[in-house]
N, C-alpha and C positions, 0 to 999 in steps of 0.2 A: 614497424608496427603493422601487423597483419589485420585483416578484416574480411568482410564479406565482399563478394564480387557483385557490385550493384550495376553492372553494365547492362546495356540494352535500352529499350525505349521506356521501360517502367522503373529504371534505376532511381531517378530522383523522387519518384512517387513513393517507392518502397522506403527510401531513406527518410522521407518526411514522416511516413507512418511510423517507422521505427523510433524516430526521435520523439514523436508525440506520445507513443506508448511509454517510452522511458520517462518522460516528464510526468505522465499520469501516475506511474508507479512511484516515482520519487515524491510526488505530492501526497499520495495516499499513505506512504510510509511516514511522512512528516506528520500527517493528521493523526495517525494511530499512535505515534510516539508522543505527541502532544497530549492526547487523551490519556494515555497511560501515566504520563507525568502528573497531570492534573488529578487523576483519581488516586495516585499514590500520595499526594499531599493530603487527601481526605481519608487515608488509611485503607483504601481499596487496592489490593495488589492484583494486577492482571497479568496473564501469561503473555509471552512474546508472540508475535505473528498475528496476521489478520484472522486466521481461523480461531486462534485462542481467544482473541478479543471478542469475536462474534459469539462464540460459545459462552464465554463468561458473562457477557452483557445480556444474552438471552436468559441465562439462568438467574441473574440478579434481577432482571425486570420481571421474570415470571414469579420470583419469590416475593415481590412487592405487592402483588395482587392477592 
């Protein structure tokens, strides 16, 4: 299994930052999927992806006022 060369003095720090970023992306994806699922139960169909959710949410909130 290949991977990045994390050698040198900053290797462990770079690995830790990469792991943290992966965890944040995974958490954000879970949050977005949970929101899409909840809204689907109420009849609101949202597009896939973070940009689609952001755009659709902004349009729906703007339409409420």
